[in-house]
Backbone bond lengths (Angstrom), bond angles and torsions (degrees), N, CA, C in turn:
res aa  C-N    CA-C-N  psi(-1)  N-CA   C-N-CA  omega(-1)  CA-C   N-CA-C  phi
1 M - - - 1.446 - - 1.529 111.52 -
2 R 1.294 116.20 22.68 1.474 120.09 176.96 1.531 110.68 -75.18
3 A 1.308 117.38 -22.97 1.470 121.54 -175.13 1.500 112.33 -83.87
4 V 1.304 118.15 -9.24 1.476 120.70 -177.36 1.527 109.35 -114.83
5 D 1.327 115.60 156.80 1.436 120.17 175.38 1.525 112.99 -117.05
6 L 1.327 116.00 -2.17 1.470 120.43 -178.36 1.526 109.58 -144.79
7 V 1.341 115.67 127.86 1.430 122.38 172.67 1.524 107.92 -112.43
8 I 1.333 117.29 123.54 1.444 122.17 177.50 1.521 107.72 -107.78
9 I 1.339 115.70 119.72 1.454 120.97 -179.64 1.527 108.37 -107.26
10 P 1.329 118.59 113.05 1.469 120.30 178.44 1.532 110.31 -74.36
11 V 1.342 115.63 137.51 1.465 121.31 -178.42 1.508 107.86 -135.19
12 Q 1.333 115.41 128.36 1.443 120.40 172.81 1.532 108.08 -87.24
13 P 1.306 117.93 146.39 1.482 120.55 -177.56 1.539 111.91 -75.88
14 S 1.314 115.04 74.66 1.459 120.84 177.03 1.511 110.28 -147.36
15 V 1.305 116.63 154.96 1.444 121.70 179.37 1.548 109.23 -62.88
16 L 1.324 116.42 -38.30 1.480 118.95 179.61 1.495 111.63 -60.90
17 D 1.327 119.09 -39.30 1.444 122.09 179.66 1.532 110.86 -67.62
18 L 1.354 117.27 -33.98 1.439 119.45 177.20 1.527 110.31 -58.53
19 D 1.332 115.74 -43.17 1.455 118.77 178.72 1.535 112.11 -65.87
20 R 1.294 116.32 -35.14 1.477 121.37 -176.79 1.537 113.11 -73.88
21 I 1.305 118.69 -30.40 1.467 119.36 -176.93 1.520 111.97 -76.30
22 E 1.309 117.45 -14.42 1.474 120.88 -179.05 1.519 111.08 -54.15
23 A 1.341 117.54 -45.63 1.460 120.97 -179.47 1.517 111.50 -65.04
24 M 1.333 117.16 -40.08 1.455 120.81 178.49 1.522 110.96 -64.64
25 L 1.311 115.64 -42.02 1.464 119.66 -179.71 1.542 109.84 -64.62
26 E 1.307 117.49 -39.36 1.465 121.16 178.22 1.528 110.28 -63.36
27 L 1.317 116.75 -45.79 1.465 121.59 178.57 1.508 111.83 -60.92
28 A 1.326 116.02 -45.94 1.481 120.70 179.70 1.526 110.62 -66.10
29 S 1.316 117.20 -38.04 1.497 120.24 178.14 1.517 110.91 -65.82
30 E 1.344 117.63 -37.77 1.471 120.26 175.79 1.527 110.56 -63.95
31 A 1.307 116.88 -39.28 1.472 121.18 179.63 1.522 109.48 -68.50
32 A 1.326 118.22 -33.95 1.466 122.13 179.83 1.501 110.75 -62.89
33 V 1.323 118.19 -28.72 1.472 122.01 175.94 1.520 111.27 -61.51
34 L 1.338 115.04 -36.48 1.463 121.41 179.31 1.511 113.39 -84.73
35 N 1.318 116.49 -18.98 1.464 121.61 -174.11 1.517 108.50 -134.08
36 D 1.344 116.34 98.57 1.463 121.06 -177.48 1.518 113.48 -61.85
37 D 1.335 116.86 -23.25 1.485 120.47 -176.21 1.527 111.80 -90.76
38 L 1.319 117.73 -1.43 1.461 120.16 -176.29 1.531 111.15 -70.20
39 R 1.326 114.83 126.70 1.471 120.70 176.05 1.512 108.41 -110.30
40 I 1.324 116.33 139.99 1.451 122.04 -178.66 1.534 106.94 -115.84
41 R 1.337 116.32 123.06 1.451 121.64 -178.92 1.527 109.24 -129.62
42 L 1.306 116.13 146.13 1.445 121.57 176.57 1.521 110.64 -106.55
43 L 1.320 116.01 141.28 1.477 121.27 -179.64 1.507 107.03 -122.35
44 L 1.323 115.58 119.69 1.467 120.23 177.40 1.529 109.05 -77.07
45 T 1.344 115.74 124.25 1.438 121.91 -178.71 1.523 110.43 -123.57
46 R 1.320 115.35 162.30 1.460 122.86 179.92 1.526 111.55 54.55
47 V 1.340 114.14 40.29 1.469 122.21 -175.14 1.523 110.37 -84.83
48 R 1.300 115.51 134.71 1.475 121.85 169.33 1.502 106.14 -100.36
49 R 1.302 115.88 108.18 1.472 121.29 -176.37 1.525 113.28 -60.02
50 G 1.312 114.05 144.39 1.471 119.29 175.98 1.545 113.80 79.56
51 T 1.318 116.84 7.52 1.453 118.67 -179.90 1.520 112.17 -95.55
52 R 1.267 114.96 161.71 1.475 119.95 178.93 1.524 110.03 -64.83
53 S 1.323 116.03 -39.97 1.478 119.54 -178.85 1.527 110.16 -61.69
54 Q 1.312 117.90 -37.34 1.477 121.69 177.38 1.511 110.87 -59.67
55 R 1.306 116.59 -49.12 1.472 120.49 -178.65 1.508 111.96 -68.12
56 D 1.351 115.63 -44.46 1.463 119.72 -175.01 1.514 112.36 -65.88
57 I 1.333 118.43 -42.02 1.447 119.90 -176.86 1.516 111.75 -65.02
58 R 1.324 117.52 -42.13 1.467 120.77 177.59 1.518 110.88 -61.65
59 E 1.310 116.08 -43.85 1.446 121.74 -179.39 1.536 110.87 -62.49
60 I 1.313 116.54 -46.11 1.468 121.71 -179.82 1.533 110.91 -60.30
61 L 1.326 115.75 -47.27 1.451 120.41 -176.99 1.530 112.28 -66.22
62 T 1.312 117.37 -42.60 1.454 119.44 -178.80 1.539 110.64 -73.10
63 E 1.316 118.07 -33.36 1.469 120.17 175.26 1.510 110.86 -65.28
64 D 1.339 117.49 -27.26 1.457 121.05 176.20 1.536 112.72 -81.21
65 G 1.337 115.58 3.76 1.436 120.52 177.79 1.511 115.95 82.16
66 L 1.333 116.60 14.95 1.445 122.05 179.98 1.517 110.34 -89.47
67 T 1.328 116.04 148.89 1.458 120.06 179.28 1.525 108.70 -94.91
68 V 1.325 115.24 121.19 1.458 122.62 -177.43 1.523 107.91 -113.61
69 F 1.339 115.59 130.01 1.461 117.87 175.54 1.544 110.21 -58.73
70 T 1.312 115.64 145.70 1.460 121.24 175.14 1.541 110.20 -64.42
71 T 1.329 114.50 -40.77 1.449 121.08 179.43 1.525 110.96 -64.08
72 E 1.340 114.83 136.78 1.476 120.75 175.10 1.529 106.75 -122.79
73 I 1.305 116.25 138.20 1.455 121.51 177.63 1.527 107.10 -93.09
74 P 1.322 116.69 119.67 1.477 119.68 -176.37 1.539 112.94 -73.25
75 Q 1.305 112.53 158.25 1.487 120.13 172.28 1.501 107.01 -72.79
76 R 1.348 115.72 114.69 1.464 120.94 179.20 1.501 108.35 -144.51
77 E 1.290 117.19 129.99 1.453 121.78 179.48 1.533 112.66 -61.10
78 A 1.326 115.80 -34.04 1.458 120.76 -178.35 1.542 110.30 -62.97
79 I 1.339 116.75 -35.40 1.459 119.49 179.71 1.533 108.86 -69.00
80 G 1.327 115.92 -44.06 1.472 120.30 178.37 1.513 114.19 -61.02
81 L 1.328 116.20 -33.43 1.461 120.29 -178.41 1.547 113.34 -85.95
82 A 1.336 115.50 -5.48 1.476 119.50 -175.19 1.503 114.78 -82.59
83 G 1.320 117.33 -4.61 1.454 120.36 -176.90 1.524 112.84 -51.07
84 G 1.340 115.95 128.50 1.443 121.50 177.52 1.537 114.71 81.06
85 T 1.344 117.21 3.95 1.455 118.31 -179.61 1.536 109.71 -106.97
86 L 1.287 116.17 160.58 1.442 122.12 178.01 1.530 108.79 -77.60
87 I 1.329 114.97 128.56 1.470 120.15 -177.88 1.508 108.81 -85.67
88 S 1.347 116.08 127.46 1.466 120.08 178.82 1.522 110.98 -101.46
89 R 1.342 116.93 -25.27 1.466 120.12 179.02 1.528 106.90 -134.03
90 L 1.332 114.83 141.21 1.460 119.17 -178.95 1.543 112.28 -81.08
91 D 1.339 116.59 -22.28 1.468 120.50 179.17 1.527 111.84 46.19
92 A 1.317 116.78 -116.81 1.473 122.17 -174.56 1.532 111.50 -67.55
93 Y 1.321 116.86 -17.45 1.489 119.35 -177.94 1.499 112.06 -84.40
94 E 1.324 118.10 -15.52 1.472 120.27 179.20 1.538 112.53 -57.47
95 P 1.347 119.72 -47.34 1.454 119.21 178.35 1.543 111.78 -63.33
96 L 1.333 117.54 -31.52 1.469 119.74 177.04 1.498 110.62 -65.98
97 L 1.325 116.50 -43.19 1.451 120.60 177.25 1.522 111.17 -58.61
98 E 1.306 117.11 -44.29 1.462 121.59 178.10 1.537 111.32 -63.24
99 E 1.329 115.58 -40.80 1.462 120.20 178.52 1.548 110.77 -62.77
100 L 1.325 116.12 -41.30 1.465 120.96 178.32 1.544 110.62 -64.21
101 K 1.341 116.35 -40.66 1.467 120.18 179.90 1.536 109.04 -64.27
102 M 1.329 117.66 -40.98 1.460 121.40 -179.21 1.543 110.34 -66.10
103 E 1.317 116.34 -37.15 1.463 120.47 179.50 1.521 110.40 -66.29
104 E 1.318 117.27 -36.47 1.483 121.23 179.45 1.536 110.35 -67.36
105 V 1.306 117.73 -32.61 1.443 121.77 -179.54 1.524 110.66 -72.56
106 A 1.338 115.68 -37.68 1.460 120.67 -175.95 1.512 112.83 -69.25
């Protein structure tokens, strides 16, 4: 991971996903030892807005000192069915792109 400066870890708002990201966070943290410029960010995906799980997962992650993108990718069947197709609209990913651009400027 010396060739990258940003690791994005997708996280679904569920307790099961919290357990699963532990290994990814460990791996990314080990890589950060070799790469001082490596930034680790979490992206909430398959989010159902206005739910308790949405609020709770963000709170848990930020309380643990993790950086979570403001942008959340909603649960949408169209996104799930789009695998392997050419994307014509960014939809929910547009704010993420803007957030990434702002982070690069900072």
